[in-house]
C-alpha positions as CSV (number, residue, x, y, z in Angstrom):
1,X,47.4,51.5,-62.5
2,X,47.0,48.0,-60.9
3,X,47.6,49.5,-57.5
4,X,44.8,52.0,-58.0
5,X,42.3,49.5,-59.3
6,X,42.6,46.9,-56.5
7,X,41.5,49.1,-53.6
8,X,38.6,50.4,-55.8
9,X,37.3,46.8,-56.2
10,X,37.8,46.1,-52.5
11,X,36.0,49.3,-51.5
12,X,33.0,48.6,-53.7
13,X,32.6,45.0,-52.6
14,X,32.9,45.9,-48.9
15,X,30.5,48.8,-49.0
16,X,27.7,46.8,-50.8
17,X,27.7,44.2,-47.9
18,X,25.3,46.0,-45.5
19,X,21.6,45.8,-45.8
20,X,19.7,48.2,-48.0
21,X,17.5,49.5,-45.2
22,X,20.3,51.7,-43.8
23,X,20.0,55.0,-45.7
24,X,23.4,56.1,-44.7
25,X,25.0,53.4,-46.9
26,X,24.1,55.3,-50.1
27,X,26.8,57.8,-49.5
28,X,29.3,55.2,-48.5
29,X,28.7,53.3,-51.7
30,X,29.6,56.4,-53.7
31,X,32.6,57.1,-51.6
32,X,33.7,53.4,-52.0
33,X,33.8,53.9,-55.8
34,X,36.6,56.3,-55.4
35,X,34.7,59.5,-54.7
36,X,33.9,60.1,-58.3
37,X,31.2,62.7,-59.1
38,X,28.0,61.4,-60.6
39,X,27.8,61.5,-64.4
40,X,24.4,63.2,-64.4
41,X,21.6,64.3,-62.2
42,X,21.1,62.2,-59.1
43,X,18.1,59.9,-59.3
44,X,15.3,60.8,-56.8
45,X,16.1,58.2,-54.3
46,X,16.0,60.4,-51.2
47,X,12.7,59.0,-49.9
48,X,13.2,55.5,-48.8
49,X,10.8,52.6,-49.5
50,X,10.0,52.4,-45.9
51,X,9.0,56.1,-45.8
52,X,6.8,55.7,-48.9
53,X,5.1,52.7,-47.3
54,X,4.5,54.7,-44.1
55,X,2.8,57.5,-46.1
56,X,0.7,54.9,-48.0
57,X,-0.3,53.2,-44.8
58,X,-1.2,56.5,-43.2
59,X,-3.4,57.2,-46.2
60,X,-5.2,53.9,-45.9
61,X,-5.8,54.5,-42.2
62,X,-7.1,57.9,-43.0
63,X,-9.6,56.4,-45.4
64,X,-10.6,53.9,-42.8
65,X,-11.3,56.7,-40.3
66,X,-13.4,58.5,-42.9
67,X,-15.4,55.3,-43.6
68,X,-16.1,54.4,-40.0
69,X,-16.7,57.9,-38.5
70,X,-19.0,59.0,-41.4
71,X,-20.8,55.7,-41.5
72,X,-21.5,55.9,-37.8
73,X,-22.8,59.4,-38.2
74,X,-25.2,58.8,-41.1
75,X,-26.4,55.5,-39.7
76,X,-27.1,57.2,-36.4
77,X,-29.1,60.0,-38.1
78,X,-30.9,57.4,-40.2
79,X,-31.9,55.7,-37.0
80,X,-33.4,58.9,-35.7
81,X,-35.2,60.1,-38.8
82,X,-36.4,58.9,-42.2
83,X,-35.5,62.2,-43.8
84,X,-33.0,61.6,-46.5
85,X,-32.1,65.3,-46.5
86,X,-31.2,65.3,-42.8
87,X,-29.0,62.2,-43.4
88,X,-27.3,63.9,-46.3
89,X,-26.7,67.2,-44.5
90,X,-25.3,65.4,-41.5
91,X,-23.1,63.2,-43.6
92,X,-21.6,66.1,-45.6
93,X,-21.0,68.1,-42.5
94,X,-19.5,65.2,-40.7
95,X,-17.3,64.4,-43.7
96,X,-15.7,67.8,-43.9
97,X,-15.5,68.4,-40.2
98,X,-13.7,65.1,-39.8
99,X,-11.4,65.7,-42.8
100,X,-10.5,69.2,-41.5
101,X,-9.9,67.8,-38.0
102,X,-7.6,65.1,-39.4
103,X,-5.7,67.6,-41.6
104,X,-5.2,70.0,-38.7
105,X,-4.0,67.3,-36.4
106,X,-1.6,65.9,-39.0
107,X,-0.3,69.4,-39.7
108,X,0.5,70.0,-36.0
109,X,2.0,66.6,-35.6
110,X,4.2,66.6,-38.6
111,X,5.1,70.3,-38.1
112,X,6.4,69.4,-34.7
113,X,8.4,66.6,-36.2
114,X,9.9,69.0,-38.8
115,X,10.9,71.4,-36.1
116,X,12.6,68.6,-34.3
117,X,14.5,67.6,-37.4
118,X,15.6,71.2,-38.1
119,X,16.8,71.6,-34.5
120,X,18.8,68.3,-34.8
121,X,20.4,69.5,-38.1
122,X,21.2,72.9,-36.6
123,X,22.9,71.2,-33.7
124,X,24.9,69.0,-36.0
125,X,25.9,72.0,-38.2
126,X,27.2,73.8,-35.1
127,X,29.2,70.8,-34.0
128,X,30.8,70.5,-37.5
129,X,31.8,74.1,-37.3
130,X,33.2,73.9,-33.8
131,X,35.1,70.7,-34.0
132,X,35.3,69.2,-37.5
133,X,38.0,66.7,-36.7
134,X,36.1,65.2,-33.9
135,X,33.0,64.9,-36.1
136,X,35.1,63.3,-38.8
137,X,36.3,60.7,-36.4
138,X,32.8,60.2,-35.1
139,X,31.6,59.5,-38.7
140,X,34.4,57.1,-39.3
141,X,33.6,55.3,-36.0
142,X,30.0,54.9,-37.1
143,X,31.1,53.2,-40.3
144,X,33.5,51.0,-38.4
145,X,30.5,49.9,-36.3
146,X,28.7,49.0,-39.5
147,X,31.5,46.6,-40.5
148,X,34.1,48.6,-42.4
149,X,37.7,48.2,-41.5
150,X,39.4,51.2,-39.9
151,X,41.2,52.4,-43.0
152,X,38.2,52.1,-45.3
153,X,35.9,53.7,-42.7
154,X,38.3,56.7,-42.5
155,X,38.5,57.1,-46.3
156,X,34.7,56.9,-46.6
157,X,34.2,59.5,-43.9
158,X,36.8,61.8,-45.4
159,X,35.2,61.6,-48.9
160,X,31.7,62.1,-47.7
161,X,32.7,65.0,-45.4
162,X,34.5,66.7,-48.3
163,X,31.4,66.4,-50.5
164,X,28.7,67.4,-47.9
165,X,29.6,66.9,-44.2
166,X,26.2,67.8,-42.9
167,X,24.4,65.5,-45.3
168,X,26.8,62.6,-44.4
169,X,26.2,63.0,-40.6
170,X,22.4,63.5,-41.1
171,X,22.0,60.3,-43.0
172,X,24.2,58.1,-40.8
173,X,23.8,59.7,-37.4
174,X,20.4,61.2,-37.5
175,X,18.7,59.0,-40.1
176,X,17.5,62.2,-41.9
177,X,17.8,63.5,-45.4
178,X,18.9,67.1,-45.0
179,X,17.4,68.0,-48.4
180,X,14.0,66.5,-47.9
181,X,12.5,67.0,-44.4
182,X,8.9,66.0,-43.6
183,X,6.3,68.4,-45.1
184,X,3.4,69.2,-42.8
185,X,1.3,70.7,-45.6
186,X,1.7,67.5,-47.7
187,X,0.8,65.4,-44.7
188,X,-2.3,67.6,-43.9
189,X,-3.5,67.4,-47.6
190,X,-3.0,63.6,-47.7
191,X,-5.0,63.2,-44.5
192,X,-7.8,65.4,-45.7
193,X,-8.1,63.7,-49.1
194,X,-7.9,60.2,-47.7
195,X,-10.5,60.9,-45.1
196,X,-12.9,62.4,-47.8
197,X,-12.4,59.4,-50.1
198,X,-13.2,57.1,-47.3
199,X,-16.2,59.1,-46.1
200,X,-17.8,59.1,-49.6
201,X,-18.4,55.4,-49.4
202,X,-21.1,55.4,-46.7
203,X,-22.3,58.9,-47.7
204,X,-23.1,57.9,-51.3
205,X,-24.5,54.5,-50.3
206,X,-26.9,55.8,-47.7
207,X,-28.0,58.7,-49.9
208,X,-28.5,56.7,-53.1
209,X,-30.0,53.5,-51.7
210,X,-33.8,53.1,-51.5
211,X,-35.4,54.2,-48.2
212,X,-36.0,50.8,-46.6
213,X,-32.6,49.4,-47.7
214,X,-30.3,52.3,-47.1
215,X,-29.2,51.3,-43.6
216,X,-28.6,47.5,-44.4
217,X,-26.9,48.3,-47.7
218,X,-24.6,50.9,-46.0
219,X,-23.7,48.6,-43.1
220,X,-22.8,45.7,-45.5
221,X,-20.8,47.9,-47.8
222,X,-19.0,49.6,-44.9
223,X,-18.1,46.2,-43.4
224,X,-16.5,45.2,-46.7
225,X,-14.7,48.5,-47.1
226,X,-13.1,48.5,-43.6
227,X,-12.1,44.9,-44.1
228,X,-10.2,45.9,-47.2
229,X,-8.5,48.9,-45.6
230,X,-7.6,46.9,-42.5
231,X,-6.1,44.1,-44.6
232,X,-4.2,46.5,-46.8
233,X,-2.8,48.4,-43.8
234,X,-1.7,45.2,-42.1
235,X,0.0,44.0,-45.3
236,X,1.9,47.2,-45.6
237,X,3.0,46.9,-42.0
238,X,3.9,43.2,-42.4
239,X,1.2,41.9,-40.1
240,X,-1.5,39.3,-40.6
241,X,-4.1,40.8,-43.0
242,X,-6.9,38.4,-42.0
243,X,-6.7,39.3,-38.3
244,X,-6.6,43.0,-39.2
245,X,-9.5,42.7,-41.6
246,X,-11.6,40.9,-38.9
247,X,-10.6,43.5,-36.3
248,X,-11.5,46.4,-38.5
249,X,-14.8,44.8,-39.5
250,X,-15.9,44.2,-35.9
251,X,-14.9,47.7,-34.9
252,X,-16.9,49.2,-37.8
253,X,-20.0,47.1,-37.2
254,X,-19.8,48.0,-33.5
255,X,-19.6,51.7,-34.2
256,X,-22.5,51.6,-36.5
257,X,-24.6,49.5,-34.1
258,X,-24.0,51.8,-31.2
259,X,-24.7,55.0,-33.2
260,X,-27.8,53.5,-34.8
261,X,-29.1,52.5,-31.4
262,X,-28.4,55.9,-30.0
263,X,-30.0,57.6,-33.0
264,X,-33.1,55.4,-32.7
265,X,-33.4,56.1,-29.0
266,X,-33.0,59.9,-29.3
267,X,-35.2,60.1,-32.3
268,X,-38.0,58.2,-30.5
269,X,-37.7,60.3,-27.4
270,X,-37.8,63.5,-29.6
271,X,-40.8,62.2,-31.6
272,X,-38.9,62.4,-34.9
């Protein structure tokens, strides 16, 4: 019994050494515990923290796009006409057209990524079928490159291969979760909703504010909103939130100034 316990402790201590950001080490840690089956259902840890933060950051940026593009549109129309109805119609149309455009673009982009992931998995599955021994040695080699000694790397590779060879190679070699690929419909819906939420800020403000105040109130509120989204996005990405907030604010103000000027010029020329 003593001879069996000792390598177990050594395996566990060695496998825990690498950083947590490498998703492939999850399977190695299980194999290092002696290849025992989990006692219950696996916890939903497939999606890494980095992946979740990327989704959140994409949502924040989508909201920022909704704020700036819709604000530019409604302020531009407000510069051309005093009609609140015209501003409202233009704002609603711009909000939904922008949200649908964002959703379609995200669906195409993520759908292409998903096709690429599927092709990579199919290629890996074919290689496993054609030359399993070479793939086993390749997997062991990747664990050796991550710091495991040769014997432990081989044992880890064998145990992970016996459990799910494709999953093991996908996690370590391709940095993919074979059970949870990117979902283009989820990405499209997230982009659509985040854009709409952002667009509602300038749309509601310019619609509900008194006639003489609607443009100044909208500009001030939008400047504050894009500063927040810029800072949040930068913090999620590990950048300086102050610089990002300033950059977003300047960009939003510039967009509204340009569209307001164009709207005023066009409205004056058209006698609106």
